N, C-alpha and C positions, 0 to 999 in steps of 0.2 A: 286323383292327387297328383300333385306336382312333383317333379322330379326331386327338387331340393327337399321338400317336405318329406318325402320318403327316405332319402340319405340320412337326414337329421334323425328321422324317428327309428331307423336302425341302428344307430349308434347310441341312443338312449334306451332303447329296450329291444333284447333279443330273446329268441327261443331259449327256455331252458328246462331241465328236468329236476324236480325236488319232491321232497314229501308232499303228500296230500293233507296230512293231518299229524298230530302229536301221538304218541303211543307209549305205554308201558306195559312191557311183559315180565312176568314172573317165572322162573326156573330153578330146579334144585338140581345139584350136582354133587354127590357124595357129602350129603348133610351140609353143603354151603348153599345158601340162597343167591342167586344172580338175578337183578330185575334191571331189565335193559330199557332205557327211555330214549326215545327218538324224536326229534322236532325239526322243522324247516326253520332257517335263520337267514336274515338278509346280511349281515355283516359280523365281524369278530366281535363287536360289543353285543350283538344280540346272542351271541353264540356264548359269551362269558358269563351274560345274565342268566340265560337258562342252567349253565353250571353251577352257578351260585346258587340258585334256588334250590337245585337237586343236592347240592351240599347241606345246606340249612336244612331240608327236609330230612335228609337221611345222615345227619351229623352223628348219628351213634353207629353207622356202618362202619366195616373194617376197611373199606376202599370205596372209592368212587372215581373209577377209570373213565378216560374219556377220549373222544377224538372228534374233530371237525374239519369239514372241507368245504372250501368257499371259491367261489369265482372261477368255476369250469376246473377246479384242481390246483389253480395257482397258490393258495393257501391251505396248508395242512398242517393241524397241529393235533398233538396227543400227549397223554400222560399215562405212566403205569401206576401212579398215585400209590406207591411203596410196595407194588409187587415186584418180583423179579423182572430185571431189564428185558423188555421184549416179549413180556407174557400178557400184557394187557392193550395197552395203547394201541400198538402195531396191530394186533388182531382186529380189533374194531375199527380202527383206520382203513385196513384192507377190505372189510366188508363195505364200508362208504365208497370206497375206490369202484368195487365190483358190482355195485348197486346201480351205476349210471348216472346216478343223481349228483347235484352240487348243492351248495348252500345248506348243509343240514350238520345235527350234530347228535351223537349218541353218548350218552353217560351210562356206564353200567355200574351198579350199586353191589358191591358184595359182602354178605354177611358169613364170616367164616364159620364154618360148622364143627371144627375140630379135627378133620382129617385134610392131610396135606394132598395136593392134587398133583403136584409135579409139574414141571415146566409144560410138558406137552398138554397135561390135563387144563393147566390153565389157558394155554392158548384156545384149546377146543372150546372150553366153556365161556369165555369171553366173545369169542368169535360168534357162539352159537347165540348167545343172548344179544348180542348186537344185531344179529340178522332177523330174529324172532320180532326185535323192534320196528327194524325198518319192514319189514315184510306186515307187520300190524298198521304201521301208519301209512303204508301204500304210497305210490307215485302219481305225480301230476305233472302233466307237460304243460307249460305256462307260454305263450304265444303274445307277440306285440298285436294290440288291436286297437284300430281307429274307430275312435268316437266321433260320431256327426250328429248334426242336426238336421233334420229335414224339414223345410217348409213347402206343405202341400196344401191343395184343395180338398175339400171332403170328399168330392166324387175320386179323385185320385188317390186320397188316403185308403179308399176300399181296396181299390186295385193292389196297391203297394203292399199293404199287410198279406195279402195272398201269396206275393212273391218273394218278401224278407226272408221266410223260413228256408226257402229254397238256396238260397245264398249264404245261409249259415248267421244271419242277422239275427242279433237279440234285440228286442225292444226293450229300453230300460223305462221309459216315460213318454207319455202322450199330454200335451196341453192343447185343449179346444177352446178356440176363440172364432175370430174371423176366418181362419184356416186352420191347419192343423199343424202343431210344431213336435216333430218325432225325435226324440233323444234314442239314437241306436249304436250299435258297436258290431264290426265285423272283423275278421282277421285282417292284418295290414296288408296281406299278400292278395286279398278279394276286394280291396276296397275299390278297385278299378272297375270290378264288375257291380258294385253296388251303384257307383256314379252312373254306370251306362243303363242300368236298369231305371233308375230314378228319371234319367233323361229320355227314357224311351215311353216309360207308363206314363209321364205328365207331359209328353211332348213338350219337352223343354221349358216347361212352366215353373217345375219344382227348384227350390233352391237348396243348395247342399253347402254346410259349412263345418269344416273339420275341426273340433275343438281340441282335440289331444290324442296322443297316444299312450296307452297304457297297458300294463300287463294283466292279462286275465288266464285263468286255467282253460284250456281247450279240451284237456282228454285226461281222465284218472284210470290208472293201470292197477 
């Protein structure tokens, strides 16, 4: 990969940790029901969309407290949604910050059970519901991947398929014609290893074309 291509790709796609999935977890605290909903989001519009979905779904709830964190913590929003100031949104936001993730939202729905929890009880309940939801969703590490088209001969393809997994390369698609066109992806940081391997295996006959840099999940925790 050329130096300029590498620099441009790093500006467009960066490593980040966010939620692996959406999740909802319910808990009870002194007869009040708390439901934590967690989801990965890409921007504020996405976060607001998820929030509105939960508000519509749980329109009969006493409160729909929320917090979201975007762009590595550069954007942080929260709301107590009628709970005493500082007892809902901030505890949820603190859970998001402590998770080490970004680009995520948590909405905690509460159905009041008739027993007042007090400020400390509310902080604990909202924080716990948020953590349960984040833990249930899990975390995923997303990395910039370089997507290549490799044009090789049939004989070289047989050697290549044995070598690609060792480099962490995933084959997305193969087209078989006069030769073999392999669509594959590798972590951007290992792109030079892939190019070197293709050159060595094909004795310079193989053709490599960088198609794009895109984000893919490299690991789930």
